[in-house]
mmCIF file as Biopython writes it, N, C-alpha, C and O atoms, coordinates in Angstrom:
data_model
#
loop_
_atom_site.group_PDB
_atom_site.id
_atom_site.type_symbol
_atom_site.label_atom_id
_atom_site.label_alt_id
_atom_site.label_comp_id
_atom_site.label_asym_id
_atom_site.label_entity_id
_atom_site.label_seq_id
_atom_site.pdbx_PDB_ins_code
_atom_site.Cartn_x
_atom_site.Cartn_y
_atom_site.Cartn_z
_atom_site.occupancy
_atom_site.B_iso_or_equiv
_atom_site.auth_seq_id
_atom_site.auth_asym_id
_atom_site.pdbx_PDB_model_num
ATOM 1   N N  . MET A ? 1  ? 102.016 115.838 134.956 1.0 0.0 1  A 1 
ATOM 2   C CA . MET A ? 1  ? 101.739 114.969 134.019 1.0 0.0 1  A 1 
ATOM 3   C C  . MET A ? 1  ? 99.728  114.737 134.931 1.0 0.0 1  A 1 
ATOM 4   O O  . MET A ? 1  ? 99.631  114.224 136.046 1.0 0.0 1  A 1 
ATOM 5   N N  . THR A ? 2  ? 98.706  115.137 134.288 1.0 0.0 2  A 1 
ATOM 6   C CA . THR A ? 2  ? 97.943  114.983 135.115 1.0 0.0 2  A 1 
ATOM 7   C C  . THR A ? 2  ? 97.377  113.658 134.426 1.0 0.0 2  A 1 
ATOM 8   O O  . THR A ? 2  ? 97.559  113.444 133.228 1.0 0.0 2  A 1 
ATOM 9   N N  . SER A ? 3  ? 96.532  112.601 135.436 1.0 0.0 3  A 1 
ATOM 10  C CA . SER A ? 3  ? 95.927  111.631 135.351 1.0 0.0 3  A 1 
ATOM 11  C C  . SER A ? 3  ? 95.340  111.421 134.333 1.0 0.0 3  A 1 
ATOM 12  O O  . SER A ? 3  ? 95.218  110.241 134.003 1.0 0.0 3  A 1 
ATOM 13  N N  . THR A ? 4  ? 94.806  112.403 133.528 1.0 0.0 4  A 1 
ATOM 14  C CA . THR A ? 4  ? 93.690  112.109 132.466 1.0 0.0 4  A 1 
ATOM 15  C C  . THR A ? 4  ? 94.774  111.715 131.087 1.0 0.0 4  A 1 
ATOM 16  O O  . THR A ? 4  ? 94.665  110.858 130.210 1.0 0.0 4  A 1 
ATOM 17  N N  . GLN A ? 5  ? 95.870  112.791 131.363 1.0 0.0 5  A 1 
ATOM 18  C CA . GLN A ? 5  ? 97.431  112.632 130.338 1.0 0.0 5  A 1 
ATOM 19  C C  . GLN A ? 5  ? 97.333  111.229 130.250 1.0 0.0 5  A 1 
ATOM 20  O O  . GLN A ? 5  ? 97.017  110.656 129.208 1.0 0.0 5  A 1 
ATOM 21  N N  . ILE A ? 6  ? 97.694  110.436 131.719 1.0 0.0 6  A 1 
ATOM 22  C CA . ILE A ? 6  ? 98.092  108.923 131.919 1.0 0.0 6  A 1 
ATOM 23  C C  . ILE A ? 6  ? 97.176  107.740 131.039 1.0 0.0 6  A 1 
ATOM 24  O O  . ILE A ? 6  ? 97.517  106.868 130.240 1.0 0.0 6  A 1 
ATOM 25  N N  . ALA A ? 7  ? 96.005  108.111 131.533 1.0 0.0 7  A 1 
ATOM 26  C CA . ALA A ? 7  ? 95.184  107.173 131.282 1.0 0.0 7  A 1 
ATOM 27  C C  . ALA A ? 7  ? 94.953  107.508 129.805 1.0 0.0 7  A 1 
ATOM 28  O O  . ALA A ? 7  ? 94.545  106.461 129.303 1.0 0.0 7  A 1 
ATOM 29  N N  . VAL A ? 8  ? 95.018  108.489 128.838 1.0 0.0 8  A 1 
ATOM 30  C CA . VAL A ? 8  ? 95.433  108.247 127.768 1.0 0.0 8  A 1 
ATOM 31  C C  . VAL A ? 8  ? 96.601  107.571 126.918 1.0 0.0 8  A 1 
ATOM 32  O O  . VAL A ? 8  ? 96.495  106.815 125.952 1.0 0.0 8  A 1 
ATOM 33  N N  . LEU A ? 9  ? 97.493  107.950 127.409 1.0 0.0 9  A 1 
ATOM 34  C CA . LEU A ? 9  ? 98.962  107.492 127.071 1.0 0.0 9  A 1 
ATOM 35  C C  . LEU A ? 9  ? 98.380  105.867 126.817 1.0 0.0 9  A 1 
ATOM 36  O O  . LEU A ? 9  ? 98.246  105.364 125.701 1.0 0.0 9  A 1 
ATOM 37  N N  . LEU A ? 10 ? 98.125  105.297 127.905 1.0 0.0 10 A 1 
ATOM 38  C CA . LEU A ? 10 ? 98.133  104.038 128.852 1.0 0.0 10 A 1 
ATOM 39  C C  . LEU A ? 10 ? 97.277  103.260 127.556 1.0 0.0 10 A 1 
ATOM 40  O O  . LEU A ? 10 ? 97.633  102.249 126.951 1.0 0.0 10 A 1 
ATOM 41  N N  . LEU A ? 11 ? 95.903  104.168 127.324 1.0 0.0 11 A 1 
ATOM 42  C CA . LEU A ? 11 ? 94.846  103.600 125.974 1.0 0.0 11 A 1 
ATOM 43  C C  . LEU A ? 11 ? 95.076  103.664 124.632 1.0 0.0 11 A 1 
ATOM 44  O O  . LEU A ? 11 ? 94.341  103.285 123.721 1.0 0.0 11 A 1 
ATOM 45  N N  . GLY A ? 12 ? 96.308  104.247 124.573 1.0 0.0 12 A 1 
ATOM 46  C CA . GLY A ? 12 ? 97.112  103.930 123.418 1.0 0.0 12 A 1 
ATOM 47  C C  . GLY A ? 12 ? 97.944  103.061 123.039 1.0 0.0 12 A 1 
ATOM 48  O O  . GLY A ? 12 ? 98.271  102.517 121.984 1.0 0.0 12 A 1 
ATOM 49  N N  . LEU A ? 13 ? 98.302  103.031 124.411 1.0 0.0 13 A 1 
ATOM 50  C CA . LEU A ? 13 ? 99.456  101.997 124.944 1.0 0.0 13 A 1 
ATOM 51  C C  . LEU A ? 13 ? 98.487  100.405 124.260 1.0 0.0 13 A 1 
ATOM 52  O O  . LEU A ? 13 ? 98.616  99.579  123.356 1.0 0.0 13 A 1 
ATOM 53  N N  . SER A ? 14 ? 97.813  100.629 125.061 1.0 0.0 14 A 1 
ATOM 54  C CA . SER A ? 14 ? 96.852  99.191  125.073 1.0 0.0 14 A 1 
ATOM 55  C C  . SER A ? 14 ? 95.996  98.610  123.820 1.0 0.0 14 A 1 
ATOM 56  O O  . SER A ? 14 ? 95.735  97.473  123.428 1.0 0.0 14 A 1 
ATOM 57  N N  . MET A ? 15 ? 95.647  100.068 123.326 1.0 0.0 15 A 1 
ATOM 58  C CA . MET A ? 15 ? 94.909  99.427  121.562 1.0 0.0 15 A 1 
ATOM 59  C C  . MET A ? 15 ? 95.830  99.204  120.929 1.0 0.0 15 A 1 
ATOM 60  O O  . MET A ? 15 ? 95.515  98.354  120.096 1.0 0.0 15 A 1 
ATOM 61  N N  . ALA A ? 16 ? 97.518  99.679  120.768 1.0 0.0 16 A 1 
ATOM 62  C CA . ALA A ? 16 ? 98.550  99.379  120.262 1.0 0.0 16 A 1 
ATOM 63  C C  . ALA A ? 16 ? 98.994  97.894  120.727 1.0 0.0 16 A 1 
ATOM 64  O O  . ALA A ? 16 ? 99.576  97.238  119.863 1.0 0.0 16 A 1 
ATOM 65  N N  . LEU A ? 17 ? 98.880  97.552  121.437 1.0 0.0 17 A 1 
ATOM 66  C CA . LEU A ? 17 ? 99.271  96.431  121.551 1.0 0.0 17 A 1 
ATOM 67  C C  . LEU A ? 17 ? 98.438  95.045  121.381 1.0 0.0 17 A 1 
ATOM 68  O O  . LEU A ? 17 ? 98.838  93.934  121.034 1.0 0.0 17 A 1 
ATOM 69  N N  . ASN A ? 18 ? 97.278  95.448  121.709 1.0 0.0 18 A 1 
ATOM 70  C CA . ASN A ? 18 ? 96.157  94.704  121.414 1.0 0.0 18 A 1 
ATOM 71  C C  . ASN A ? 18 ? 96.091  94.513  119.750 1.0 0.0 18 A 1 
ATOM 72  O O  . ASN A ? 18 ? 95.849  93.376  119.346 1.0 0.0 18 A 1 
ATOM 73  N N  . ILE A ? 19 ? 96.283  95.513  118.833 1.0 0.0 19 A 1 
ATOM 74  C CA . ILE A ? 19 ? 96.142  95.492  117.425 1.0 0.0 19 A 1 
ATOM 75  C C  . ILE A ? 19 ? 97.746  94.984  117.093 1.0 0.0 19 A 1 
ATOM 76  O O  . ILE A ? 19 ? 97.843  95.079  115.869 1.0 0.0 19 A 1 
ATOM 77  N N  . ALA A ? 20 ? 98.764  94.595  117.526 1.0 0.0 20 A 1 
ATOM 78  C CA . ALA A ? 20 ? 100.194 94.500  117.519 1.0 0.0 20 A 1 
ATOM 79  C C  . ALA A ? 20 ? 100.007 92.715  117.685 1.0 0.0 20 A 1 
ATOM 80  O O  . ALA A ? 20 ? 100.384 91.768  116.994 1.0 0.0 20 A 1 
ATOM 81  N N  . PHE A ? 21 ? 99.284  92.825  118.873 1.0 0.0 21 A 1 
ATOM 82  C CA . PHE A ? 21 ? 98.964  91.096  118.939 1.0 0.0 21 A 1 
ATOM 83  C C  . PHE A ? 21 ? 98.042  90.123  117.738 1.0 0.0 21 A 1 
ATOM 84  O O  . PHE A ? 21 ? 98.323  88.932  117.598 1.0 0.0 21 A 1 
ATOM 85  N N  . ILE A ? 22 ? 96.970  90.758  116.942 1.0 0.0 22 A 1 
ATOM 86  C CA . ILE A ? 22 ? 95.942  90.055  116.435 1.0 0.0 22 A 1 
ATOM 87  C C  . ILE A ? 22 ? 97.136  89.968  115.520 1.0 0.0 22 A 1 
ATOM 88  O O  . ILE A ? 22 ? 97.767  88.915  115.424 1.0 0.0 22 A 1 
ATOM 89  N N  . ALA A ? 23 ? 97.618  91.584  114.516 1.0 0.0 23 A 1 
ATOM 90  C CA . ALA A ? 23 ? 98.336  91.202  113.341 1.0 0.0 23 A 1 
ATOM 91  C C  . ALA A ? 23 ? 99.230  90.074  113.417 1.0 0.0 23 A 1 
ATOM 92  O O  . ALA A ? 23 ? 99.233  89.330  112.437 1.0 0.0 23 A 1 
ATOM 93  N N  . GLY A ? 24 ? 100.249 89.702  114.715 1.0 0.0 24 A 1 
ATOM 94  C CA . GLY A ? 24 ? 101.063 88.708  114.438 1.0 0.0 24 A 1 
ATOM 95  C C  . GLY A ? 24 ? 100.546 87.482  114.671 1.0 0.0 24 A 1 
ATOM 96  O O  . GLY A ? 24 ? 101.029 86.448  114.208 1.0 0.0 24 A 1 
ATOM 97  N N  . LEU A ? 25 ? 99.197  87.564  115.648 1.0 0.0 25 A 1 
ATOM 98  C CA . LEU A ? 25 ? 98.583  86.090  115.405 1.0 0.0 25 A 1 
ATOM 99  C C  . LEU A ? 25 ? 97.911  85.932  113.709 1.0 0.0 25 A 1 
ATOM 100 O O  . LEU A ? 25 ? 97.471  84.820  113.416 1.0 0.0 25 A 1 
ATOM 101 N N  . LEU A ? 26 ? 97.896  86.224  113.430 1.0 0.0 26 A 1 
ATOM 102 C CA . LEU A ? 26 ? 96.809  86.367  111.574 1.0 0.0 26 A 1 
ATOM 103 C C  . LEU A ? 26 ? 98.221  86.356  110.608 1.0 0.0 26 A 1 
ATOM 104 O O  . LEU A ? 26 ? 98.140  86.066  109.414 1.0 0.0 26 A 1 
ATOM 105 N N  . ALA A ? 27 ? 99.475  86.690  111.230 1.0 0.0 27 A 1 
ATOM 106 C CA . ALA A ? 27 ? 100.656 86.862  110.114 1.0 0.0 27 A 1 
ATOM 107 C C  . ALA A ? 27 ? 100.667 85.042  110.029 1.0 0.0 27 A 1 
ATOM 108 O O  . ALA A ? 27 ? 100.487 84.255  109.100 1.0 0.0 27 A 1 
ATOM 109 N N  . ALA A ? 28 ? 101.048 84.835  111.845 1.0 0.0 28 A 1 
ATOM 110 C CA . ALA A ? 28 ? 101.550 83.832  112.156 1.0 0.0 28 A 1 
ATOM 111 C C  . ALA A ? 28 ? 100.471 82.098  111.465 1.0 0.0 28 A 1 
ATOM 112 O O  . ALA A ? 28 ? 100.730 80.964  111.062 1.0 0.0 28 A 1 
ATOM 113 N N  . SER A ? 29 ? 99.661  82.684  111.638 1.0 0.0 29 A 1 
ATOM 114 C CA . SER A ? 29 ? 98.279  81.558  110.953 1.0 0.0 29 A 1 
ATOM 115 C C  . SER A ? 29 ? 98.486  81.693  110.167 1.0 0.0 29 A 1 
ATOM 116 O O  . SER A ? 29 ? 98.092  80.571  109.848 1.0 0.0 29 A 1 
ATOM 117 N N  . THR A ? 30 ? 98.936  82.220  108.956 1.0 0.0 30 A 1 
ATOM 118 C CA . THR A ? 30 ? 99.064  81.878  107.287 1.0 0.0 30 A 1 
ATOM 119 C C  . THR A ? 30 ? 99.860  81.683  106.979 1.0 0.0 30 A 1 
ATOM 120 O O  . THR A ? 30 ? 99.825  81.455  105.769 1.0 0.0 30 A 1 
ATOM 121 N N  . GLY A ? 31 ? 101.063 81.586  107.525 1.0 0.0 31 A 1 
ATOM 122 C CA . GLY A ? 31 ? 101.860 80.204  107.315 1.0 0.0 31 A 1 
ATOM 123 C C  . GLY A ? 31 ? 103.044 80.903  107.634 1.0 0.0 31 A 1 
ATOM 124 O O  . GLY A ? 31 ? 104.112 80.291  107.650 1.0 0.0 31 A 1 
ATOM 125 N N  . PHE A ? 32 ? 102.949 82.928  108.063 1.0 0.0 32 A 1 
ATOM 126 C CA . PHE A ? 32 ? 105.177 82.974  107.564 1.0 0.0 32 A 1 
ATOM 127 C C  . PHE A ? 32 ? 105.397 82.914  109.300 1.0 0.0 32 A 1 
ATOM 128 O O  . PHE A ? 32 ? 104.679 82.894  110.300 1.0 0.0 32 A 1 
ATOM 129 N N  . SER A ? 33 ? 106.972 82.899  108.942 1.0 0.0 33 A 1 
ATOM 130 C CA . SER A ? 33 ? 107.695 82.821  110.223 1.0 0.0 33 A 1 
ATOM 131 C C  . SER A ? 33 ? 107.155 83.662  111.585 1.0 0.0 33 A 1 
ATOM 132 O O  . SER A ? 33 ? 106.160 84.325  111.881 1.0 0.0 33 A 1 
ATOM 133 N N  . THR A ? 34 ? 108.348 83.256  112.202 1.0 0.0 34 A 1 
ATOM 134 C CA . THR A ? 34 ? 107.786 83.892  113.489 1.0 0.0 34 A 1 
ATOM 135 C C  . THR A ? 34 ? 108.403 85.157  113.659 1.0 0.0 34 A 1 
ATOM 136 O O  . THR A ? 34 ? 107.846 85.946  114.422 1.0 0.0 34 A 1 
ATOM 137 N N  . ALA A ? 35 ? 109.725 85.587  112.940 1.0 0.0 35 A 1 
ATOM 138 C CA . ALA A ? 35 ? 110.123 86.351  113.030 1.0 0.0 35 A 1 
ATOM 139 C C  . ALA A ? 35 ? 109.206 87.532  112.003 1.0 0.0 35 A 1 
ATOM 140 O O  . ALA A ? 35 ? 108.876 88.679  112.303 1.0 0.0 35 A 1 
ATOM 141 N N  . ARG A ? 36 ? 109.041 87.031  111.153 1.0 0.0 36 A 1 
ATOM 142 C CA . ARG A ? 36 ? 108.056 88.178  110.056 1.0 0.0 36 A 1 
ATOM 143 C C  . ARG A ? 36 ? 107.194 88.202  110.948 1.0 0.0 36 A 1 
ATOM 144 O O  . ARG A ? 36 ? 106.865 89.301  111.394 1.0 0.0 36 A 1 
ATOM 145 N N  . ALA A ? 37 ? 106.676 87.181  111.382 1.0 0.0 37 A 1 
ATOM 146 C CA . ALA A ? 37 ? 105.035 87.564  112.359 1.0 0.0 37 A 1 
ATOM 147 C C  . ALA A ? 37 ? 105.036 88.737  113.451 1.0 0.0 37 A 1 
ATOM 148 O O  . ALA A ? 37 ? 104.090 89.474  113.730 1.0 0.0 37 A 1 
ATOM 149 N N  . ILE A ? 38 ? 106.557 88.735  114.101 1.0 0.0 38 A 1 
ATOM 150 C CA . ILE A ? 38 ? 106.914 89.612  114.773 1.0 0.0 38 A 1 
ATOM 151 C C  . ILE A ? 38 ? 106.946 90.791  114.496 1.0 0.0 38 A 1 
ATOM 152 O O  . ILE A ? 38 ? 106.742 91.750  115.239 1.0 0.0 38 A 1 
ATOM 153 N N  . MET A ? 39 ? 107.390 90.756  112.626 1.0 0.0 39 A 1 
ATOM 154 C CA . MET A ? 39 ? 107.357 92.323  112.259 1.0 0.0 39 A 1 
ATOM 155 C C  . MET A ? 39 ? 106.313 92.865  112.089 1.0 0.0 39 A 1 
ATOM 156 O O  . MET A ? 39 ? 105.952 94.003  112.389 1.0 0.0 39 A 1 
ATOM 157 N N  . TYR A ? 40 ? 105.494 91.579  111.310 1.0 0.0 40 A 1 
ATOM 158 C CA . TYR A ? 40 ? 104.401 92.896  111.289 1.0 0.0 40 A 1 
ATOM 159 C C  . TYR A ? 40 ? 103.434 93.038  112.341 1.0 0.0 40 A 1 
ATOM 160 O O  . TYR A ? 40 ? 102.425 93.733  112.226 1.0 0.0 40 A 1 
ATOM 161 N N  . GLY A ? 41 ? 103.651 92.570  113.069 1.0 0.0 41 A 1 
ATOM 162 C CA . GLY A ? 41 ? 102.847 93.254  114.581 1.0 0.0 41 A 1 
ATOM 163 C C  . GLY A ? 41 ? 103.634 94.117  114.909 1.0 0.0 41 A 1 
ATOM 164 O O  . GLY A ? 41 ? 102.995 95.167  114.839 1.0 0.0 41 A 1 
ATOM 165 N N  . GLY A ? 42 ? 105.052 94.418  115.361 1.0 0.0 42 A 1 
ATOM 166 C CA . GLY A ? 42 ? 105.418 95.383  115.670 1.0 0.0 42 A 1 
ATOM 167 C C  . GLY A ? 42 ? 104.974 96.965  114.358 1.0 0.0 42 A 1 
ATOM 168 O O  . GLY A ? 42 ? 105.028 98.187  114.501 1.0 0.0 42 A 1 
ATOM 169 N N  . GLY A ? 43 ? 104.620 96.182  113.341 1.0 0.0 43 A 1 
ATOM 170 C CA . GLY A ? 43 ? 104.669 97.684  112.649 1.0 0.0 43 A 1 
ATOM 171 C C  . GLY A ? 43 ? 103.353 98.059  112.608 1.0 0.0 43 A 1 
ATOM 172 O O  . GLY A ? 43 ? 102.995 99.235  112.532 1.0 0.0 43 A 1 
ATOM 173 N N  . ALA A ? 44 ? 102.289 96.702  112.674 1.0 0.0 44 A 1 
ATOM 174 C CA . ALA A ? 44 ? 101.307 97.193  113.310 1.0 0.0 44 A 1 
ATOM 175 C C  . ALA A ? 44 ? 101.398 98.364  114.813 1.0 0.0 44 A 1 
ATOM 176 O O  . ALA A ? 44 ? 101.195 99.576  114.882 1.0 0.0 44 A 1 
ATOM 177 N N  . ALA A ? 45 ? 101.585 97.879  115.319 1.0 0.0 45 A 1 
ATOM 178 C CA . ALA A ? 45 ? 101.797 98.175  116.715 1.0 0.0 45 A 1 
ATOM 179 C C  . ALA A ? 45 ? 102.837 100.369 116.814 1.0 0.0 45 A 1 
ATOM 180 O O  . ALA A ? 45 ? 102.729 101.305 117.606 1.0 0.0 45 A 1 
ATOM 181 N N  . GLY A ? 46 ? 103.481 100.189 115.816 1.0 0.0 46 A 1 
ATOM 182 C CA . GLY A ? 46 ? 103.341 101.453 115.362 1.0 0.0 46 A 1 
ATOM 183 C C  . GLY A ? 46 ? 102.796 102.423 114.518 1.0 0.0 46 A 1 
ATOM 184 O O  . GLY A ? 46 ? 102.727 103.630 114.747 1.0 0.0 46 A 1 
ATOM 185 N N  . ALA A ? 47 ? 102.421 101.832 113.550 1.0 0.0 47 A 1 
ATOM 186 C CA . ALA A ? 47 ? 101.181 102.216 112.895 1.0 0.0 47 A 1 
ATOM 187 C C  . ALA A ? 47 ? 100.345 102.805 113.348 1.0 0.0 47 A 1 
ATOM 188 O O  . ALA A ? 47 ? 100.015 103.921 112.946 1.0 0.0 47 A 1 
ATOM 189 N N  . THR A ? 48 ? 99.461  101.796 114.901 1.0 0.0 48 A 1 
ATOM 190 C CA . THR A ? 48 ? 98.552  102.554 115.445 1.0 0.0 48 A 1 
ATOM 191 C C  . THR A ? 48 ? 98.799  103.569 116.265 1.0 0.0 48 A 1 
ATOM 192 O O  . THR A ? 48 ? 98.133  104.603 116.301 1.0 0.0 48 A 1 
ATOM 193 N N  . LEU A ? 49 ? 99.831  103.299 117.002 1.0 0.0 49 A 1 
ATOM 194 C CA . LEU A ? 49 ? 100.636 104.775 117.715 1.0 0.0 49 A 1 
ATOM 195 C C  . LEU A ? 49 ? 100.489 106.190 117.071 1.0 0.0 49 A 1 
ATOM 196 O O  . LEU A ? 49 ? 99.917  107.187 117.513 1.0 0.0 49 A 1 
ATOM 197 N N  . ILE A ? 50 ? 101.526 105.894 115.275 1.0 0.0 50 A 1 
ATOM 198 C CA . ILE A ? 50 ? 101.376 107.220 114.851 1.0 0.0 50 A 1 
ATOM 199 C C  . ILE A ? 50 ? 100.178 107.654 114.885 1.0 0.0 50 A 1 
ATOM 200 O O  . ILE A ? 50 ? 99.963  108.805 115.264 1.0 0.0 50 A 1 
ATOM 201 N N  . ILE A ? 51 ? 98.881  106.587 114.386 1.0 0.0 51 A 1 
ATOM 202 C CA . ILE A ? 51 ? 97.668  107.465 114.117 1.0 0.0 51 A 1 
ATOM 203 C C  . ILE A ? 51 ? 97.225  108.046 115.727 1.0 0.0 51 A 1 
ATOM 204 O O  . ILE A ? 51 ? 96.994  109.188 116.123 1.0 0.0 51 A 1 
ATOM 205 N N  . PHE A ? 52 ? 97.224  107.162 116.198 1.0 0.0 52 A 1 
ATOM 206 C CA . PHE A ? 52 ? 96.090  107.781 117.692 1.0 0.0 52 A 1 
ATOM 207 C C  . PHE A ? 52 ? 97.214  108.997 117.577 1.0 0.0 52 A 1 
ATOM 208 O O  . PHE A ? 52 ? 96.922  109.865 116.755 1.0 0.0 52 A 1 
ATOM 209 N N  . PHE A ? 53 ? 98.118  109.122 118.098 1.0 0.0 53 A 1 
ATOM 210 C CA . PHE A ? 53 ? 99.040  110.372 118.347 1.0 0.0 53 A 1 
ATOM 211 C C  . PHE A ? 53 ? 98.766  111.126 117.417 1.0 0.0 53 A 1 
ATOM 212 O O  . PHE A ? 53 ? 99.512  112.029 117.797 1.0 0.0 53 A 1 
ATOM 213 N N  . THR A ? 54 ? 98.334  111.513 116.537 1.0 0.0 54 A 1 
ATOM 214 C CA . THR A ? 54 ? 98.130  112.563 115.218 1.0 0.0 54 A 1 
ATOM 215 C C  . THR A ? 54 ? 96.751  112.967 115.827 1.0 0.0 54 A 1 
ATOM 216 O O  . THR A ? 54 ? 96.452  114.061 116.307 1.0 0.0 54 A 1 
ATOM 217 N N  . ALA A ? 55 ? 96.027  111.927 115.715 1.0 0.0 55 A 1 
ATOM 218 C CA . ALA A ? 55 ? 94.716  112.446 116.009 1.0 0.0 55 A 1 
ATOM 219 C C  . ALA A ? 55 ? 94.538  113.465 117.288 1.0 0.0 55 A 1 
ATOM 220 O O  . ALA A ? 55 ? 93.910  114.522 117.347 1.0 0.0 55 A 1 
ATOM 221 N N  . LEU A ? 56 ? 95.483  112.627 118.521 1.0 0.0 56 A 1 
ATOM 222 C CA . LEU A ? 56 ? 95.577  113.017 119.775 1.0 0.0 56 A 1 
ATOM 223 C C  . LEU A ? 56 ? 95.877  114.910 119.386 1.0 0.0 56 A 1 
ATOM 224 O O  . LEU A ? 56 ? 95.067  115.826 119.523 1.0 0.0 56 A 1 
ATOM 225 N N  . ALA A ? 57 ? 96.819  114.956 119.059 1.0 0.0 57 A 1 
ATOM 226 C CA . ALA A ? 57 ? 97.685  115.941 118.462 1.0 0.0 57 A 1 
ATOM 227 C C  . ALA A ? 57 ? 97.014  117.170 118.027 1.0 0.0 57 A 1 
ATOM 228 O O  . ALA A ? 57 ? 97.325  118.245 118.539 1.0 0.0 57 A 1 
ATOM 229 N N  . ALA A ? 58 ? 95.718  117.048 116.715 1.0 0.0 58 A 1 
ATOM 230 C CA . ALA A ? 58 ? 94.628  117.086 116.352 1.0 0.0 58 A 1 
ATOM 231 C C  . ALA A ? 58 ? 94.308  118.027 117.023 1.0 0.0 58 A 1 
ATOM 232 O O  . ALA A ? 58 ? 94.464  119.244 117.122 1.0 0.0 58 A 1 
ATOM 233 N N  . TYR A ? 59 ? 93.434  116.531 117.826 1.0 0.0 59 A 1 
ATOM 234 C CA . TYR A ? 59 ? 92.122  117.462 118.308 1.0 0.0 59 A 1 
ATOM 235 C C  . TYR A ? 59 ? 91.870  117.432 120.043 1.0 0.0 59 A 1 
ATOM 236 O O  . TYR A ? 59 ? 90.914  117.761 120.744 1.0 0.0 59 A 1 
ATOM 237 N N  . GLY A ? 60 ? 93.131  116.908 120.319 1.0 0.0 60 A 1 
ATOM 238 C CA . GLY A ? 60 ? 93.126  117.372 122.536 1.0 0.0 60 A 1 
ATOM 239 C C  . GLY A ? 60 ? 93.652  118.663 121.739 1.0 0.0 60 A 1 
ATOM 240 O O  . GLY A ? 60 ? 93.970  119.681 122.354 1.0 0.0 60 A 1 
#
């Protein structure tokens, strides 16, 4: 793996983690339970990674 590929993977993971954290905080602040907020965050992270890696495969 080249350093560029590693940087792109780290960018995708960082982006997914930030979106998951924000989605979890928003869910928790609207009154959902902690478990449900974690599930929303995990779903947001998974969806972000799917979109990111699909775009990377299509254009990379």
